[in-house]
Every structure is written in C-alpha cells, then in structure tokens.
C-alpha positions in Angstrom: 113.6 122.9 90.3 114.1 123.3 94.0 116.4 122.4 96.8 115.4 119.3 98.7 115.3 119.1 102.4 116.9 115.8 103.3 119.4 113.3 101.9 118.3 110.8 99.3 118.6 107.1 99.7 119.0 105.2 96.5 116.5 102.3 96.3 117.8 98.8 95.5 117.0 97.2 92.2 113.8 95.1 92.5 114.2 92.0 90.5 114.1 88.3 90.9 117.7 87.0 90.9 118.9 84.3 88.5 121.3 81.6 89.6 120.8 82.2 93.3 121.5 79.7 96.0 120.3 79.4 99.6 122.7 80.1 102.4 122.1 77.0 104.4 119.4 74.4 104.8 116.7 75.9 107.0 116.3 74.4 110.4 113.5 74.9 113.0 114.0 78.1 114.9 116.2 79.6 112.1 115.5 81.5 108.9 117.7 81.1 105.8 119.9 78.8 107.8 120.7 81.4 110.5 119.3 82.0 114.0 117.9 85.5 114.4 117.5 87.4 117.7 116.1 90.7 119.0 119.1 93.0 119.8 119.0 94.1 123.4 120.9 97.4 123.2 119.7 98.9 119.9 116.7 98.7 117.5 114.7 99.7 120.6 111.4 99.6 118.7 111.6 95.8 118.3 109.1 93.9 120.5 109.6 90.4 119.2 111.6 88.4 116.6 110.3 85.0 115.5 112.2 82.7 113.0 110.0 79.9 111.6 112.3 78.3 109.0 110.4 79.7 106.0 110.0 83.3 107.4 111.2 85.8 109.8 108.7 88.0 111.7 109.9 91.3 113.3 107.3 92.9 115.5 107.7 96.5 116.4 106.1 99.5 118.1 106.3 103.2 117.4 109.3 103.0 115.1 110.6 106.3 113.8 113.6 107.7 112.1 115.5 108.8 115.2 115.8 106.7 118.4 113.4 103.8 117.8 114.2 101.5 114.9 113.2 97.9 114.8 115.1 94.8 113.5 116.7 91.5 114.0 120.3 90.3 113.9 122.1 87.1 113.5 124.1 85.6 116.4 123.9 88.8 118.4 122.3 89.2 121.8 123.1 92.3 123.9 126.8 92.8 124.1 127.8 89.2 123.5 128.3 87.9 120.0 129.1 84.6 118.2 130.5 85.7 114.8 129.4 84.0 111.6 133.0 84.0 110.2 131.7 83.3 106.7 133.3 84.0 103.3 130.8 85.8 101.0 133.4 86.9 98.4 131.9 84.5 95.8 128.5 86.1 96.2 127.4 89.2 94.3 124.1 90.0 96.1 121.6 89.2 98.8 117.9 89.1 98.2 114.7 88.7 100.2 111.0 89.5 100.1 109.4 91.8 102.7 105.6 91.9 103.4 104.0 94.8 105.1 100.5 94.0 106.5 100.1 97.4 108.1 98.2 100.4 106.8 101.4 102.6 106.9 104.6 102.1 104.8 107.9 101.4 106.4 111.6 101.5 105.2 114.0 98.6 105.5 117.7 98.3 105.2 120.4 95.7 105.8 123.5 96.0 107.9 126.5 93.7 107.4 129.5 93.6 109.8 132.8 92.4 108.4 136.5 92.0 109.4 138.2 91.7 112.7 136.8 95.0 113.9 133.2 94.1 112.9 133.1 97.1 110.5 129.5 98.2 109.9 128.1 98.6 106.4 124.4 99.6 106.0 122.5 99.6 102.7 120.2 102.2 101.4 116.6 102.1 102.6 113.9 100.6 100.5 110.2 101.6 101.1 107.7 98.8 101.5 104.2 100.0 100.7 101.3 99.7 103.1 99.5 96.3 102.8 102.0 95.4 100.1 105.3 93.6 99.6 108.7 94.2 98.0 111.2 91.9 96.4 114.6 93.3 97.2 118.1 92.7 95.8 121.1 94.4 97.3 124.4 94.2 95.5 127.6 94.0 97.5 129.8 95.8 94.8 127.5 98.7 94.3 128.1 102.1 95.9 125.0 102.4 98.0 126.3 101.2 101.4 127.2 103.7 104.2 130.0 103.4 106.8 131.7 105.4 109.4 134.4 106.3 106.7 131.7 107.6 104.3 130.3 109.8 107.1 127.2 107.7 106.9 126.4 108.6 103.3 125.3 105.8 101.0 128.2 106.0 98.5 130.5 103.1 99.2 130.8 99.3 98.7 131.3 96.5 101.3 134.9 95.7 102.4 136.2 92.3 103.7 133.4 90.2 102.3 135.6 87.2 102.9 135.0 87.7 106.6 131.3 88.4 107.3 130.5 88.5 111.1 126.9 89.5 111.3 123.7 90.3 109.3 121.2 92.8 110.5 117.7 94.0 109.4 116.8 97.5 110.3 113.2 98.9 110.0 112.2 102.5 110.4 109.2 104.7 109.5 108.8 108.3 108.3 105.5 108.4 110.2 105.0 108.3 114.0 103.0 105.6 115.7 103.8 102.8 113.3 103.0 99.6 115.1 102.9 96.1 113.6 105.3 93.6 112.0 107.5 92.9 109.0 107.5 89.4 107.4 110.6 88.5 105.6 110.9 85.4 103.3 113.0 84.1 100.4 116.4 85.0 102.0 119.0 84.1 99.5 122.6 84.7 98.4 123.8 84.4 94.8 124.9 85.9 91.6 123.6 89.1 89.9 121.1 88.7 87.1 122.6 88.6 83.6 121.6 91.1 81.0 119.3 94.1 81.2 115.7 93.7 82.3 114.6 96.3 79.8 114.7 96.3 76.0 117.3 98.9 75.0 116.2 98.8 71.4 112.4 99.2 71.3 110.6 98.4 68.1 107.8 99.9 66.2 104.2 99.4 67.4 101.0 99.9 65.4 100.6 103.6 64.9 98.5 104.9 67.9 97.7 108.3 66.4 99.1 110.1 69.4 101.9 109.8 72.0 101.5 106.5 73.8 103.4 104.8 76.6 104.0 101.1 75.9 106.0 99.4 78.7 109.1 101.5 79.5 109.0 103.4 76.2 107.2 106.3 74.7 106.0 106.0 71.1 104.9 108.8 68.8 101.8 108.9 66.6 103.4 106.9 63.9 104.4 104.1 66.3 108.0 105.2 66.3 110.0 105.2 69.6 110.5 108.8 70.7 113.3 109.9 73.1 113.0 113.4 74.4 116.1 115.6 74.1 115.7 119.2 75.1 115.6 121.9 77.8 113.3 123.7 80.1 112.0 127.2 79.3 110.8 129.4 82.2 108.1 131.0 80.2 105.7 132.2 83.0 108.4 134.5 84.4 109.7 135.7 81.0 106.6 135.9 78.9 108.1 138.5 76.7 110.9 136.2 75.6 108.8 133.4 74.1 109.2 134.3 70.5 113.0 134.6 70.9 113.6 131.5 73.1 111.5 128.9 71.3 113.4 129.3 67.9 116.7 129.4 69.8 115.9 126.2 71.6 115.1 124.5 68.2 118.3 125.8 66.7 120.3 124.4 69.6 119.0 120.9 68.7 116.0 120.4 71.1 113.3 118.0 69.8 111.3 118.8 73.0 110.9 121.8 75.2 109.4 121.7 78.7 107.4 124.9 79.3 106.8 126.5 82.7 103.2 127.7 83.0 101.2 129.2 85.9 97.6 128.6 86.7 97.4 131.9 88.6 97.6 130.4 92.1 101.2 131.8 92.7 102.2 133.7 89.6 100.5 135.5 86.8 98.3 133.1 84.9 99.1 131.9 81.4 95.7 132.1 79.7 94.2 130.1 76.8 95.5 132.5 74.2 99.1 132.3 75.5 99.0 128.5 75.6 97.8 128.4 72.0 100.6 130.8 71.0 103.2 128.6 72.8 102.0 125.4 71.0 101.9 127.2 67.7 105.5 128.3 68.1 106.6 124.8 69.2 104.9 123.3 66.1 106.5 125.9 63.8 109.9 124.9 65.2 109.3 121.1 65.1 109.4 120.6 68.8 107.3 118.6 71.1 105.9 120.6 74.0 105.8 119.3 77.6 103.5 121.6 79.6 103.7 121.9 83.4 102.0 124.0 86.0 104.8 125.3 88.3 102.6 126.8 91.1 102.3 123.7 93.3 106.0 123.0 93.6 107.0 121.7 97.0 103.6 121.7 98.7 101.8 118.7 100.0 98.2 120.1 99.6 96.4 117.8 97.3 94.0 120.6 96.3 96.9 122.5 94.8 97.7 119.5 92.6 94.1 119.2 91.6 94.0 122.9 90.7 96.9 122.2 88.3 95.0 119.3 86.8 91.9 121.5 86.4 94.1 124.1 84.6 94.7 121.6 81.8 90.9 120.9 81.6 90.4 124.7 81.3 93.0 124.8 78.5 91.2 121.9 76.7 90.4 123.9 73.6 94.2 124.4 73.0 95.1 120.8 73.8 92.5 118.8 71.9 93.9 117.7 68.5 97.5 118.1 69.8 97.8 114.7 71.4 100.6 113.8 68.9 102.8 116.8 70.0 101.9 117.7 73.5 102.6 115.9 76.8 100.8 117.0 80.0 103.3 117.2 82.9 100.6 118.0 85.5 102.5 119.8 88.2 106.2 120.7 88.8 107.6 119.0 91.8 104.4 118.7 93.7 104.9 117.1 97.2 108.0 118.3 98.8 108.3 115.7 101.5 110.1 112.4 101.2 106.9 110.4 101.2 105.4 107.9 98.7 101.9 106.9 99.7 100.3 110.4 99.9 102.1 111.4 96.7 100.6 108.4 94.9 97.1 109.0 96.2 97.3 112.7 95.1 98.3 111.8 91.6 95.6 109.1 91.2 93.1 111.9 91.8 94.8 114.3 89.5 95.0 111.8 86.6 91.3 111.1 87.1 90.5 114.8 86.7 92.3 114.9 83.3 90.9 111.6 82.0 87.4 112.5 83.1 87.6 115.6 81.0 88.3 113.5 77.9 92.0 114.4 77.5 93.9 111.4 76.2 97.4 112.9 76.1 100.4 111.2 77.6 100.7 112.3 81.2 104.0 112.9 82.9 104.2 112.7 86.7 107.1 114.2 88.7 108.3 112.1 91.7 108.0 113.3 95.2 110.6 115.2 97.3 110.8 118.3 95.0 111.3 115.8 92.1 114.3 114.2 93.8 112.7 111.2 95.7 112.5 108.5 93.0 111.6 106.0 95.7 108.1 107.3 95.4 108.0 105.9 91.8 109.9 102.8 92.7 107.4 102.0 95.4 104.1 103.3 94.0 104.7 104.0 90.4 102.8 100.9 89.2 99.8 101.9 91.3 99.8 105.4 89.8 100.2 104.0 86.3 97.4 101.5 86.7 95.1 104.3 88.0 95.2 105.8 84.5 92.4 104.0 82.5 94.3 104.7 79.3 97.6 103.3 80.6 99.3 106.4 79.2 101.3 107.8 82.1 105.0 108.1 82.4 107.3 109.4 85.2 109.9 112.1 85.7 112.9 112.4 88.0 114.7 115.7 88.6 118.4 114.9 88.8 120.2 117.3 91.1 122.6 116.6 94.0 120.3 114.3 96.1 119.0 112.1 93.3 121.8 112.4 90.7 124.9 113.2 92.7 126.8 110.1 91.7 126.8 107.6 88.9 125.5 104.9 91.2 122.5 107.0 92.2 121.7 107.8 88.6 121.9 104.2 87.4 119.8 102.7 90.1 117.2 105.4 90.2 116.7 104.9 86.5 116.8 101.1 86.6 114.3 100.9 89.4 111.8 102.6 87.2 112.3 100.9 83.8 112.8 97.5 85.3 109.2 97.7 86.4 108.1 98.3 82.8 107.4 102.0 83.5 108.4 104.8 81.2 110.7 107.6 82.4 112.1 111.0 81.4 114.6 113.1 83.3 112.4 116.2 83.5 115.2 118.4 84.9 118.9 118.1 85.6 121.8 120.4 86.1 125.6 120.1 86.4 125.7 121.2 90.1 123.3 122.5 92.6 123.3 124.3 96.0 124.3 121.3 98.1 126.6 119.4 95.7 127.8 118.1 92.4 125.6 116.4 89.8 126.8 113.5 87.6 125.6 115.3 84.4 127.9 113.5 82.0 126.8 110.1 83.2 123.1 111.2 83.2 123.5 112.0 79.5 125.5 108.9 78.7 123.3 106.4 80.6 120.1 108.0 79.2 121.5 107.5 75.7 122.3 103.8 76.4 118.8 103.3 77.9 116.7 105.4 75.5 115.6 107.6 78.3 114.6 111.2 77.6 116.2 114.2 79.3 115.3 117.9 79.5 118.1 120.2 80.9 117.3 123.0 83.3 117.1 125.6 81.9 117.5 127.9 78.9 117.9 131.2 80.7 116.6 133.2 83.6 117.9 131.5 86.7 118.5 133.8 89.6 119.1 133.7 93.4 122.6 132.3 93.0 121.6 129.7 90.4 122.7 131.6 87.3 125.2 128.8 86.6 122.2 126.7 85.4 121.6 129.1 82.5 122.3 127.2 79.2 122.5 130.4 77.3 123.9 133.9 78.1 121.2 135.5 75.9 117.7 134.5 75.0 118.6 134.1 71.4 121.3 131.6 72.3 124.1 133.4 70.5 126.4 132.6 73.4 126.3 129.3 75.4 127.6 129.0 78.9 130.9 127.1 79.0 130.3 124.8 81.9 126.7 124.0 81.1 125.3 125.2 77.8 128.1 123.9 75.6 128.0 120.5 77.4 124.3 120.1 76.8 124.3 121.3 73.2 127.7 120.3 71.8 129.2 117.9 74.3 129.3 114.0 74.2 125.7 112.6 74.2 124.5 116.2 73.9 121.7 117.6 71.8 123.6 117.9 68.5 124.8 114.3 68.8 121.7 112.5 70.1 118.5 114.6 69.5 116.2 113.1 66.8 113.2 115.1 65.6 109.8 113.5 66.3 108.6 111.7 63.1 105.3 113.7 63.3 107.4 116.7 62.3 110.2 115.0 60.3 108.0 112.6 58.3 110.8 110.1 58.7 109.7 106.6 59.8 112.6 104.3 60.2 112.4 101.0 58.3 115.8 99.5 59.2 117.6 99.1 62.5 114.4 98.8 64.4 113.2 95.4 65.7 109.4 95.1 65.5 107.7 94.2 68.7 106.5 90.5 68.5 102.9 90.1 67.6 101.5 87.6 70.2 98.5 85.5 69.3 96.8 82.6 71.1 98.8 80.3 68.7 102.3 81.6 69.3 102.5 83.2 72.7 105.4 82.3 74.9 104.5 80.4 78.1 105.3 82.5 81.1 105.6 85.7 79.0 102.9 87.6 80.9 104.0 91.1 79.7 103.9 90.0 76.1 107.5 91.1 75.1 108.3 87.7 73.5 110.3 86.1 76.3 109.9 84.8 79.8 112.1 86.4 82.5 112.1 87.7 86.1 109.9 90.6 85.2 107.1 88.2 84.3 107.7 86.4 87.6 107.3 89.7 89.4 104.1 90.5 87.6 102.6 87.1 88.5 103.5 87.7 92.1 101.7 91.1 92.1 98.7 89.5 90.4 98.4 86.8 93.0 98.7 89.3 95.8 96.0 91.4 94.2 98.3 94.3 93.6 97.4 94.3 89.9 94.2 93.2 88.2 95.6 92.1 84.8 98.8 91.7 82.8 100.1 94.1 80.1 100.5 91.4 77.5 97.5 90.6 75.3 97.6 86.9 76.2 99.1 87.4 79.7 96.6 85.1 81.4 97.3 82.3 79.0 101.0 82.8 79.5 100.7 82.9 83.3 98.9 79.5 83.4 102.2 77.6 83.0 100.8 74.2 84.0 97.9 74.7 81.5 95.1 73.6 83.9 93.0 76.7 83.4 93.8 78.2 86.8 96.4 80.8 87.7 97.6 80.1 91.2 100.7 79.6 93.4 101.6 76.4 91.6 102.3 78.4 88.4 104.2 80.9 90.6 106.3 78.0 92.0 107.1 76.6 88.6 108.2 80.0 87.3 110.5 80.4 90.3 112.1 77.0 89.8 112.9 77.8 86.2 114.5 81.1 87.1 116.5 79.5 89.9 117.8 76.8 87.5 116.1 74.1 89.6 114.0 73.1 86.6 115.5 73.2 83.1 112.2 72.5 81.3 110.1 75.1 79.6 107.3 74.4 82.0 
C-alpha cells in the first residue's frame, strides 16, 4: 500500500456494442458521416488528418502529456466553426476501434462540445498498446467525463446531449518522442449492451487438484468457485505477532490472509523456516495464504521484480504440495509509474522464473502505479496471462483514492478486467487514504455481486499517519476500529456476512445452487462460442478479432477453432469476423 503520484483515469469498458447504428452514411472525404479536420490552434502535435470514408488517420509528431497533443475534430478549423447541432439524447454510447502501428503505446480520449456555449466534456483516456488495437466504448451517462465545473477531474456525465456541437479526438503519450499515426475505424453511436459480459454465477469444473484460474473465476482444488474474503497482515515488520494475529484473523471471518514477506533486499528476510511456520498457522486456522514480497514496491527496476520471483523459487520446499491453499502474489505494487508496457514485460519475465522452477501455484499480479493503475491490466492483462504456460494467473487492483475513489471508478476498473475473461482480486483497499476518500462500501457490495475477492488493508501496525487503516486496535482483535474494522468484519457485505471457507478446509462441496459449466464437445459446441462458455456474444467477437490480428494464438474454449469457423469452410478469416459482427449488430438474424 502506497500513495500514488498522479491522478487515475478510469478506462472505458472494452466491449462490442449490441444494437448500434451508424451516425450517417459515409461519404468520400468523411469518416462516420462527418468531415474531420486538423485543429489549427490546439492539438499542436498533429501533422495531418485524413478521412477516407472507412477510416480516419491522425498523424502526429512528438506528442506528450503537456503542450503537444494530437487529434482531429469535426467541423472545426482554427477559430471558425460550423456546429453539428445534433440531438444525441437517444444514444447511450459512442464506440470506435483504434489501431496503433507504432512501437510505443499512446492514450486516446474523446471531447464532446454541447449547448450554446460549446461546453467541453472530455472522457477518460484509454491506452492503446504498441503494435496493437483497442475497441473502445464510451458511455454518455457514466461519470468518467471531465469539465471545467469538475475542475478537470473525470467524475461527471455529459450535459445537453440534445445539442451536440463538436466531436474531438485527443491523443497523447506518456513517453517523449512518439511519432506516427493513429488509425480509427468503426465509428458508431448506439445503445449500451444488454446484460453482463461475465458470468455472475460460475459453476463447478472438474476438480483440478489445486487452485486454478478458469476465465474470470478462481476455482479451488475440488473445482468449487472460491471468492477470497480477508485482510492483509504486515508480518515482515511484526514477526513476533504472527501466532496472535493469524488466529485472530480467522476468528474475524477471514477465509484468506495476504501475508507481507521480505526477501531481504529492503527489510529483514523471512527465511524458509518462517514461511513454513506461516503456512502451518494458516492451515491450522483454515485460511488460504496469499504470499507477497513487499520489497520491490514502487520501483521500476525489473531486477527487483525478478529477485521477488526468485525468492519464491528459494522457498520452493515450503510451497510444493501447498498448491491447493497458497497463492503466489509475486511482488507488492512493483512498478510505481503509470505505465503499462514495461510493467507487462517485467511480469512476463517474473512468471517465467516461477514456472521454470516447476511451481504450478496460481499467480497473482498487482497492477502498475503502486497497484492503482488498473489500465495496465486493461491494456496488457491478456498478454501477461497468455505468457503463463499454465494459464493460471490472476490480477490484483489496490483500491485507494486514485483507483477506488468513486463508485464509477470501482465499477469500470473491475468490469474492464472481468469482461476480458481475466480473474481479479482486490488485493488491498481502505476506507480513505492520504489524498481522498475511498468508496469502500461500494467495493464490498460490487465485489459480492461480481464474485470478486477482496483483502482489506490491514489487520494492525499502520503508522506514519495511516493508523486509521488498522482493522483492530490490538493484535488479538479484541477491539475493532469503529470506522474500518467493524465495517469490514460486521458490516453489510463484510466478512461475517459473505466469507465462505475454502472447500479444501471445510470439506463442503455444494451440489445445489451451482450451475455446471457446459461440457463442449465436437457434437454440441455453439457456433461462434470461441471461449466455450455455452453461448455466442461480444466477448467471442473480441477474441476472434485478437486472433486475426495475431494478438492471441488460440482460443480458451476446447473447440474454439471449430466455433470460430462460422461459415464452416475450414478457414478462420475476416469473413467469419464479418458474419459475427452482423449478428451482433442485428443486421443478420440467422445463427450463422
């Protein structure tokens, strides 16, 4: 847990919209039915704007986060403007696809001017990975737009949608010297998608014999969905309190405890004997242990991350045989900057260290930005997950003021992960932090709705003005703090109400109220269902797009390639992609 150094931008949900309609018929020299121009008095990094009917290309040079952005705008040239004067009140969202052919990522946002005074609303930024693409949906009624009235913080909605004057793309970079172009396609207005893109009630899977990530869910060794509910224990700084704290955490209702360890690089090392003792105490108290090395917090040095991974290899003797009750959370809050690509490359290497040592445990990866930059997972989470040869990696967000300050932040930061089919846990969260409030009640509520785990920070021992994050006033937990401890333990959606002991310890394997995951065979697979969850939807469409772009090598569903070949000609290509798109858009009512 650490203070982050810059404000967080909530990433837009990345889905393919259902029931969407084009704005206008495309004409030569326009894109999406609109003419687009290079602004003359702002977006100074723009060198050229070209609309070709099917795409919009924005060329730029040396864009950065200060003076030089790049972009294109409708009907605006210099100081003169011809307003659109359009009524968008019937629309819920705007969507488009952005391709980035460069070797550096960039960020893109949308500005919309409305009303007589051309009031400016700018969306949150979305990272587009190097040599990759992004399908973006921005909702007009969600609180991630910034205005003058919001003091340019992304926490408001768009006003006067019945009088839209201008649309504006803005492109910036966190890196200097970013030259190249952005290619925008599929510019659409329409309705929001219906229903959730995740499965809120996961079913049993065949018993994997250890913790296993399947889609956006974590399953225990008996194949039962497991949702972490617990707290963090700062063991490495309070080694003498272990035997008091662990039973107290169990008594409070924790089914999981996240344990702070040190590999000796910054604090006193926790050796093999101490790790064995920790795991024995957790087992004796029927709690899953999430182990993390705290030393690399906030640094960008990849070697420090690899030292953390190597620590778990060194502790291999204590870990082997505990795959059903231990999760390896490699490093706490490694990579303090708000960056995505270097974070991803570092974790690919760290995962390789652990897997090459023969450790098969579920791995947990904290997002960048001191754990408060979920955009790193939103943009590169799939790549990190696919680097794990066992496909057994999940992700963690730390919800403090910059990632979890509002309900809108919490919801979309979670949705952006699970809607990609990635598993998530809230590895830390508080009720307030140095620079602002945290939506702790909503975090607990929404995690319960979504079957997302959470681990509150922390049992006891916070100092330097952060004592308000102590859940207990004493290590034995005889007295809980009023503002925090009682909320986490006894409050709505708290431990006593929602924590369920792992079936490895309880021996209870539910036989009712759980919907089994469909068994897909060559005889009964659903056409288009490339992720094998029993139905075709926009997630499958997104997977096919990534497959065709070379971003993924295969589908998660057993018969994904059969399902992707929707025209049944033995070849997976853009024709299948087009057929899927037409069905999702309602242009084709057939089942392929």
